[in-house]
C-alpha positions in Angstrom: 50.2 -17.4 19.2 53.0 -17.1 21.7 56.6 -16.0 21.0 57.9 -19.7 21.0 55.2 -20.8 18.6 56.0 -17.9 16.3 59.7 -18.7 16.4 59.1 -22.4 15.6 56.9 -21.4 12.7 59.5 -19.1 11.2 62.2 -21.7 11.7 60.1 -24.3 9.9 59.4 -21.9 7.0 63.1 -21.1 6.6 63.9 -24.8 6.6 61.3 -25.5 4.0 62.4 -22.7 1.8 66.0 -23.9 2.0 65.1 -27.5 1.2 62.9 -26.4 -1.6 65.8 -24.3 -3.0 68.1 -27.3 -2.7 65.8 -29.7 -4.4 65.2 -27.4 -7.4 68.7 -25.9 -7.5 67.5 -22.4 -6.7 68.8 -19.7 -4.5 66.9 -19.1 -1.2 65.6 -15.9 -2.6 64.4 -17.5 -5.8 62.6 -20.3 -3.8 61.0 -17.7 -1.5 59.6 -15.7 -4.5 58.5 -18.8 -6.2 56.7 -20.2 -3.1 55.1 -16.8 -2.5 54.0 -16.2 -6.0 52.3 -19.7 -6.3 50.8 -19.8 -2.8 53.2 -22.3 -1.2 53.9 -20.0 1.7 50.1 -19.4 2.2 49.7 -23.2 2.2 52.5 -23.6 4.9 51.0 -21.0 7.0 47.5 -22.3 6.8 48.4 -25.9 7.3 51.5 -25.6 9.6 49.8 -27.6 12.4 49.7 -30.6 10.2 52.7 -30.1 7.7 55.3 -29.6 10.5 54.6 -33.2 11.7 55.8 -34.6 8.4 59.3 -34.9 7.1 60.8 -32.0 5.2 60.8 -34.1 2.2 57.1 -34.7 2.4 56.5 -30.9 2.9 58.5 -30.2 -0.1 56.4 -32.7 -2.1 53.3 -31.0 -0.9 54.6 -27.5 -1.7 55.5 -28.7 -5.2 51.9 -29.9 -5.8 50.3 -26.8 -4.4 52.5 -24.5 -6.5 51.8 -26.6 -9.6 48.1 -26.3 -9.0 48.6 -22.5 -8.8 50.5 -22.3 -12.1 54.0 -23.1 -11.0 56.2 -24.9 -13.4 58.7 -26.7 -11.1 58.4 -30.4 -10.4 
C-alpha cells in the first residue's frame, strides 16, 4: 500500500467513526472503542475496497449490523 492509499484509508476510517458517533450520540472516543470491541474496525479494514464506494450512511448501516452480530447493543 502506498502512502496515498494509506492516507485515504485513515481519512475514511476517521469519517466513519465520526459519522457513527453522530448517529448514536457518542463521542468519537466512545465510537472508536465500540467499533474496535465489536469488530467494526476490522470489518472496515478488510472490506475497505468495497465499503468506501458506498455512502457513509450505508457504511454506518453495515458497521451497525457487523457490531450487532458480534455482541454490540447499538442499533
